[in-house]
C-alpha positions in Angstrom: 0.0 0.0 0.0 1.0 3.7 -0.3 2.2 5.8 2.7 3.9 9.1 3.1 7.1 8.8 5.3 9.7 11.1 6.8 12.8 10.8 4.6 15.1 13.5 5.8 14.9 16.9 7.5 12.5 18.9 5.4 11.6 16.0 3.1 8.6 13.6 3.0 8.2 10.9 0.3 5.5 8.6 -1.0 6.5 5.0 -0.4 5.2 1.5 -0.8 5.0 -0.3 2.6 3.5 -3.6 3.6 -0.2 -3.8 4.2 -1.0 -3.9 8.0 -2.4 -7.1 9.4 -5.1 -7.2 12.1 -3.5 -9.1 15.0 -5.6 -10.4 17.9 -7.4 -7.6 19.5 -6.7 -5.2 16.6 -8.6 -3.7 13.7 -7.4 -2.4 10.4 -8.7 1.1 9.4 -9.0 2.4 5.9 -8.0 6.0 6.5 -10.5 8.6 5.4 -9.0 11.9 6.7 -5.9 12.7 8.8 -5.0 16.1 10.2 -1.5 17.5 10.1 -0.5 18.2 13.7 2.1 20.8 14.7 4.2 18.0 16.2 4.4 16.4 12.7 5.6 19.7 11.3 8.2 20.0 14.0 9.4 16.5 13.2 9.4 17.2 9.5 11.7 20.2 10.1 13.7 18.0 12.6 13.1 20.4 15.5 12.5 17.5 17.8 15.6 15.3 17.3 15.6 14.1 20.9 12.2 12.5 20.4 13.3 10.6 17.3 16.5 9.5 19.0 14.3 8.1 21.8 12.3 6.1 19.3 9.1 8.1 20.0 8.6 9.0 16.4 8.8 6.6 13.4 8.7 7.5 9.7 5.0 7.2 8.9 3.3 9.9 11.1 -0.3 11.0 11.4 -2.4 10.6 14.5 -5.5 12.8 14.0 -7.7 10.6 11.8 -10.9 8.9 10.9 -11.7 6.0 8.7 -13.7 2.8 8.0 -13.0 -0.5 9.7 -11.8 -2.8 7.0 -10.6 -5.9 8.9 -11.1 -7.4 12.4 -8.6 -9.4 14.4 -9.4 -12.3 16.6 -11.4 -11.5 19.7 -12.7 -8.1 18.6 -16.2 -7.4 19.7 -18.3 -4.3 19.3 -17.1 -3.3 15.9 -17.9 -4.5 12.4 -16.3 -4.2 9.0 -17.7 -1.0 7.4 -18.1 0.9 10.7 -17.0 4.6 10.6 -14.6 5.4 13.4 -12.4 8.1 14.9 -9.2 6.8 16.3 -7.7 7.6 19.7 -4.0 7.6 18.8 -2.8 7.0 22.4 -4.5 3.7 23.1 -3.8 3.5 26.8 -3.3 0.1 28.4 -6.3 0.3 30.8 -4.5 -1.6 33.6 -1.9 0.8 35.1 -2.3 3.2 38.0 -2.9 6.1 35.7 -5.5 4.4 33.6 -7.4 3.1 36.7 -7.4 6.6 38.2 -8.8 8.2 35.0 -5.5 9.8 33.9 -5.2 7.7 30.7 -3.2 10.4 29.0 -0.3 9.6 31.4 -0.2 5.9 30.7 3.3 4.8 29.8 2.1 1.8 27.8 0.1 3.7 25.1 0.1 2.3 21.6 1.3 5.6 20.2 -0.2 5.4 16.7 1.7 7.9 14.6 4.5 8.1 17.2 5.7 4.6 18.2 3.7 2.8 15.6 2.9 3.4 11.9 0.5 6.4 11.6 -2.3 7.4 9.3 -0.4 9.1 6.5 -1.1 5.9 4.7 -4.0 4.1 3.0 -4.5 1.7 6.0 -3.3 1.4 9.6 -3.7 -1.3 12.3 -4.7 -0.1 15.8 -5.9 -1.7 19.0 -9.6 -2.3 18.7 -10.3 -0.1 21.8 -8.6 2.8 20.0 -11.3 2.8 17.3 -14.3 4.8 18.6 -17.5 4.2 16.7 -19.1 7.2 15.0 -22.8 7.5 14.2 -23.7 6.6 10.6 -23.5 9.6 8.2 -21.1 11.5 10.5 -18.7 13.8 8.7 -15.4 11.9 8.7 -13.7 15.1 7.7 -14.8 17.2 10.7 -14.5 14.2 13.1 -10.8 14.1 12.2 -10.4 17.1 14.5 -11.6 15.2 17.5 -8.0 14.7 18.7 -6.8 18.3 18.8 -10.2 19.5 20.2 -9.7 17.0 23.0 -6.3 18.6 23.6 -7.9 22.0 23.9 -10.7 20.8 26.2 -8.1 19.1 28.5 -6.1 22.3 28.7 -9.2 24.2 29.9 -9.9 21.4 32.4 -6.3 21.7 33.7 -6.8 25.4 34.1 -10.1 24.9 35.9 -12.0 27.3 33.8 -15.3 28.6 35.2 -18.1 30.3 33.3 -17.6 34.1 33.2 -13.8 34.1 33.5 -11.4 35.9 31.2 -9.2 33.6 29.2 -6.0 34.7 27.4 -4.8 32.3 24.7 -1.2 32.9 23.5 -1.0 31.5 19.9 -3.6 31.4 17.2 -2.6 28.1 15.6 -4.9 25.1 15.4 -4.7 24.3 19.1 -5.1 28.0 20.1 -8.1 28.4 17.8 -9.7 25.1 19.0 -9.2 26.4 22.6 -11.2 29.5 21.5 -14.1 27.2 20.4 -13.9 25.2 23.6 -13.7 28.2 25.9 -16.7 29.7 24.1 -18.6 26.5 24.7 -17.6 26.6 28.4 -19.1 30.1 28.6 -15.9 32.0 29.2 -16.7 35.7 30.0 -14.0 37.1 27.7 -11.6 35.4 25.3 -8.4 37.3 24.3 -6.1 35.8 21.7 -2.5 36.9 20.9 -1.3 36.0 17.4 1.1 37.7 15.0 -0.6 36.6 11.8 -3.5 39.0 10.8 -5.4 36.2 9.1 -5.4 34.0 12.2 -6.4 37.0 14.4 -9.4 37.5 12.1 -10.3 33.8 12.3 -10.0 33.8 16.1 -12.6 36.6 16.1 -14.9 34.8 13.8 -14.7 31.7 16.0 -15.7 33.6 19.1 -12.8 35.5 20.5 -13.7 38.9 21.9 -10.3 40.5 21.2 -7.3 39.4 19.1 -4.1 41.3 19.7 -0.7 41.4 17.9 2.1 40.4 20.3 4.4 42.8 18.5 2.6 45.5 20.5 3.3 43.7 23.8 0.4 41.4 24.4 0.5 41.6 28.2 0.0 45.4 28.1 -3.0 45.0 25.8 -4.5 42.3 28.0 -4.1 44.6 31.0 -5.8 47.5 29.1 -8.7 45.3 28.0 -9.2 44.0 31.6 -9.0 47.5 33.2 -5.6 46.6 34.7 -6.7 43.4 36.4 -5.4 40.7 34.0 -6.8 37.4 32.9 -8.1 34.7 35.2 -6.5 31.9 33.0 -3.8 32.0 30.4 -3.1 29.2 28.0 0.3 29.0 26.3 -0.1 27.3 22.9 3.2 28.0 21.2 6.0 26.6 23.2 8.5 29.6 23.1 9.7 31.9 25.9 8.1 35.2 24.6 4.6 33.8 24.7 5.2 32.2 28.1 6.4 35.6 29.3 3.2 37.1 27.9 1.1 34.6 29.8 2.8 35.3 33.2 2.6 39.1 32.7 -1.0 38.9 31.6 -2.4 36.9 34.5 -3.9 38.5 37.5 -2.8 37.8 41.0 -4.1 34.4 42.0 -4.6 33.4 38.4 -3.6 30.3 36.5 -1.3 29.5 33.6 -1.5 26.3 31.6 1.4 25.2 29.3 0.0 23.5 26.2 2.9 24.4 23.8 5.7 21.9 23.4 8.8 23.7 24.7 12.1 22.4 23.1 14.2 24.7 25.2 14.4 25.1 29.0 12.4 28.1 30.4 13.2 29.9 33.6 10.6 31.1 36.0 11.1 33.6 38.8 9.8 31.7 41.7 9.7 34.7 44.0 7.3 36.4 41.6 5.3 33.2 41.4 5.1 33.2 45.2 4.1 36.9 45.5 1.5 36.7 42.7 0.2 33.3 43.9 0.2 32.1 40.3 -0.5 28.5 39.6 1.3 26.9 36.6 0.0 23.6 35.2 1.2 21.4 32.3 -1.3 19.7 30.0 -0.7 16.6 27.9 -3.1 15.2 25.5 -6.6 14.2 26.9 -8.3 11.6 28.9 -12.1 11.5 28.8 -12.0 14.7 26.8 -11.5 12.7 23.6 -15.0 11.2 23.8 -16.3 14.6 24.8 -14.7 16.2 21.8 -16.1 13.6 19.5 -19.6 14.2 20.8 -19.3 18.0 20.5 -18.2 17.7 16.8 -20.7 14.9 15.8 -23.6 16.8 17.4 -22.7 20.0 15.7 -22.4 21.8 19.1 -18.9 22.9 18.1 -18.3 23.6 14.4 -14.7 22.9 13.5 -15.1 23.3 9.8 -13.6 26.8 9.6 -10.2 25.3 10.7 -10.0 22.9 7.7 -8.0 25.1 5.3 -7.6 22.5 2.6 -7.8 18.8 1.8 -5.0 17.1 -0.2 -4.5 13.6 -1.4 -2.0 11.2 0.0 0.0 11.6 -3.3 0.1 15.4 -2.8 1.0 15.3 0.9 4.8 15.5 0.5 4.6 18.7 -1.5 2.0 20.1 0.9 4.5 19.6 3.8 7.2 21.4 1.8 5.0 24.4 1.3 
């Protein structure tokens, strides 16, 4: 079958690879749609060499996907050939301390589709049966492919303990930042402020429900303070993974407020712990999602959250290498 694989820094290529087999407890999925995650773009540009050296990434990436069940392994129940599904790429073990306590995103034995195992930049992919989450018939497989990143956004708000009516500052207007806008709007945030250097993305953030979209070139934290009459935001979500946006989050948050780190930092970041103490700031990391994956699926399938404005284009598997290089 055909698959698109990482070939070298800045280069993806279409390859022939063996068809996956459905081992016991697994299913084979005919891929319908697969989103391109920022982590895939980082790996494409080789900005995460430590992850590849640790064996976390493998050549055929792609973990935000939907498809149709095409084969069942021995012992699989609850799914049938022809079922439409969205795939949970983590595939937690279900047996460890973290799984049993509900923190499935922290499981160390996850399948890791698109990371440790072949991903969905391919015609077909084999996954654990419990990773394949059934979709209602006639669901949009295109929109449902955004279940995974929407789950990330919802989990970040849960980590930040967002309450209705609060002011949220989102640093970064990429896909995760924009999905966080949608999730925060659904959670009835009182005010949503987005910081993003690209004018087009600022415009999209406003269309998706942000109340203000500011340019960080004009010092985002100063603008957030002005918008909030000097108080600052209740919750800041860092969605970029670089020092300047983390600086903005800390400087934009009111005393007693919370900061959630959703961006993947490749470089160490220093925090002034005395300021943290004096401001009573709480900083939380966020990784993936637990029950939020199913919540995201339901919100998309029901039409409660419309993710279609975030789908900028659809390309074929054959055209994917050139799309990466653009």
